[in-house]
N, C-alpha and C positions, 0 to 999 in steps of 0.2 A: 212856810210860805203857802199862800192860798192857791186854789186850783187854777185861777186865771193867771197867776204869776208863773206857775209851772208851764203853762201853755206858751206864754210869751217870752219867757227866758229860755236860754238853752240853745240847742243845735238848730241849724238851718233846716234839717229834715223835719223837725217838729213844726216849724213855721210853715214849711211847704205842705205838710199834711193838714195843718189847720186851714191853710188857704184853699186847698182842694175841697175839704169838707164844707167850708163856708160858701165856696162857689157852687157846689152841688145843692146846698140848702137854698141859696138865692135863686138858682135855676128852677128848683122845684116850686118855689113860692110864686115866682113871676113868669115862669116859662110859658104857660098857656096864654098869658097876655101878650107875649112877644111873638108867638107863632103866627106866621103869615097865613096859614090854612088850617082848617079843622083836620084832625088826624085821619078821618075816614074819607075825605074828599079826593076824588080823582082829578088831579090837576095837571097831569102831563103824560107823555108817552111812557110806557113801561121801560124800566131800566135806563132812563135818561141820565146822561152824565151830569155832574155838578155844573151849575150855571148861576147867573145872577138871580134868576127866578127860583131856583131850587139849589140851595147851597151845598147839600149833600147828595143831590140827585133824587131819583124816584125809585120806588121798589117795583116789584113785578106787576103791580096793579096800577101803577102811575100815581101813587100817593107820595107826597113830599116827605122825605126822610128827616129833614131838619124839624119839621112840625111834629112828626111822630116822636123824635128824640126829646123835644121840649115837653110834650105832654107826658111821655113815659118817665121823666125824671121824678115826678111826684110819686108815682107808684114804686119806683126803685127806692126812694128815701123811706117810704112807709114800710116796705118789706124789710129793708135793712134795720130799721128801728124795731120792728116786731121780732126779728131774729135775734138781735142783740138783747132785747128784754127777755126773750125766752131762754137764751143761753145763760143769762145772769140768774134767772130763777132756778134753772136746773142745777147750775153750779153751786148756788147758795144752798139748795136742798141737799145735794150730795155732800157738800162740805159740812153742813150742820149735822147730817146723819152720821158722817164719819167721826166727827168729834163726839157725838153722843155715844156711838159704839165704842170709841176709844176710852171714854170715861167709864163705860161699863166693864171693860176688860183690862184697863190699866195701861195700855200702850196704844200707839197709833200706827205702828208699822204694818203696811199692807192693807190697811182698812180703806175701803171705798174704791180701790183700784181695780178690783176684779171685774166689775161690770162696765168699765169704760175703755178697755183695751183695744178693741177693734173697730171703733166707730169711724175713724178717718179712713182706714183701709177699706172698710165696707163702702163708704161713700165714693171713693175713687174707683173701686171695682164696678160699682153699679153704674157710674157715669161712663166708664169705658164700654161696658156691655150695651148700654143704651146707644152710644155713638156708633158702635159696630153694627147693631141691629138696624139702625136707621140707614146706614150705608148699604146694607144688604137689601132693604126695602126699595131704596132708590135705584139700585142696580137691577132689581127684578122688574121694576116699573119701566126702566129704560129698555129692557130686552123685549118687552111685549109689543 
C-alpha cells in the first residue's frame, strides 16, 4: 500500500493526527495573512481579558496574543521540521555505523547503544534545573 493510503486508512487516531498536522501547516502558511495586528503592535491594555477585539487577550505589553500565535506558527513548523530532519540524519548515521561495525565483528549485539543511553534523561534533568533556577530568580526579584 502507498504512503498516502496508510495515512487515510486505519484508525481514527491516525486521521486525527493527520488533521492536526494539516491544520498547523495551513495556519503556518496563511496565519500572518489572517492576523488582525502585527505581532509587535501595542493594541490594548496589558493583560486584557479575551474579547471580540482580542480573541486570546493581550500580554504584559498590550500585544494581541492571537496575532502572536498566528505569526509564531510559521516558526514552530520550521523548527519542528529542522529537528525532525536532524534526528533522522543522526539516527541514520548511528544505524549505518552500527551495521558497519557489526559487519566488521560478525554480530550486532550491543553495537551503537553505548553512546545513546542517557540522552532523554539528561534533557529532562536539564529542563528541571532550568525551571527551578528561573523560579529562584523570580523569587529573588520579588523580595527586592
